N, C-alpha and C positions, 0 to 999 in steps of 0.2 A: 505491501500500500506507499511504501517511505520507499523514495528513491536517494543517492547519493550524491554529489553532484558527477559524480561518474558514472550517475545513471542504475548503477547495481542498487534491488534492495538494498531498503539498511537487517540488520542483526535485528529479532524484537528484544530484545534484552534490553542488548546499544538501546535501541525506543525508552523505554521501560523505564534505564537504568540514569542515560542524560537531556533527558525532553522532558515524559511524563512526573517523576517522582521526585525533579526540584518541581516544577510547574506545580505538584500536588502541594506540597510543602512551603511553597508562596499565597498561595491561597489558604493556608492554615487547615486544607483534610487529610483525613490519615491513608498514609501510603498504601497505593496497592494496584495490582496488574490490569493487564488489559480486559482481560475476562472479565475483571467489577464490572463493566460497563455494560454485562449482556443481561448480566444480576439486574443493577437496575434497569439497564429498558425494560426489563420483561416486572419487574414495580410496579415501575410507573404506570405503562399500561394497564396493568389491575386498578391503580389508583380511578385511571379515568374511563371506565368500564370495558376496558377494546376490548372487545367479540374474541371470540382464542381464535377462534382460524386466523386473525389481525394479528393478533399476536402469536402463535405458533411459525406462521411462515417469516413475519419477520427476524423470529428468530432461527432459523433451519428447523422444527420440527414437524413430525411426520403427521398430520390431524390424527389427534389420538392419542397420542401422547401424553405418558405424563411426566415430562419432562417441567415442559411449559409448570404448574404448575406445584408440582413438587420440587423442583429444583431451583429453577430459574422466579420465581415468583415469591417475596420476605412481606411478610407481616408488619403494618408501620407502626411505630406505637401511639403515633396520633390515634391512626385509625379503631387500634381497639380499644382506646376506652369510647372516640365516638360512641361505638357502636354501642359499649355500655350503657352511655347516656340513654341514649333510643332507648333500647330495653326496659333500662331502671324505667323513664318516662310513661313504656305501652303496661308494663304492669306495675306502677302506680301512678297513675300522671296526676296526681294529688302531693306529691315530695317533692318535684318538682317547689313547685310554686306556694309553698309550703315552709322549704326552708327561704327562697327567693324575698317572702312577703322576712321571714327573720331576719334574713339576712338586712333587705332594707327597712328595716326596726330597728336593731343593733347600731347602725347607722347614727339617725332622730334620734336614738339616745328610748325608746320602746322598751320598754322589757314586754317581754308574752311567756306566759307560761302556760 
């Protein structure tokens, strides 16, 4: 994918060592290899609710392959919290309202028991 001044392909390990790692360090991002971008792509497509067919084609996986979800899609902590909140609201709709009322009352100096 990358060519040297002579037109020969760069060694993948040199690209990672000399280009990617310094770039990630300057951005304050933890070191990783090129393969991490496939995992990121799979996880971001999941957050966008992209159709599975699109995800599999972009990642080069066969239709019906378990690789796409099982290996290349990672749960995001923020999404996990959001789902927990939504489930809580479904199961106990009054709890969220009561919590908001208590928070408001505390900020106004009102005591609710």
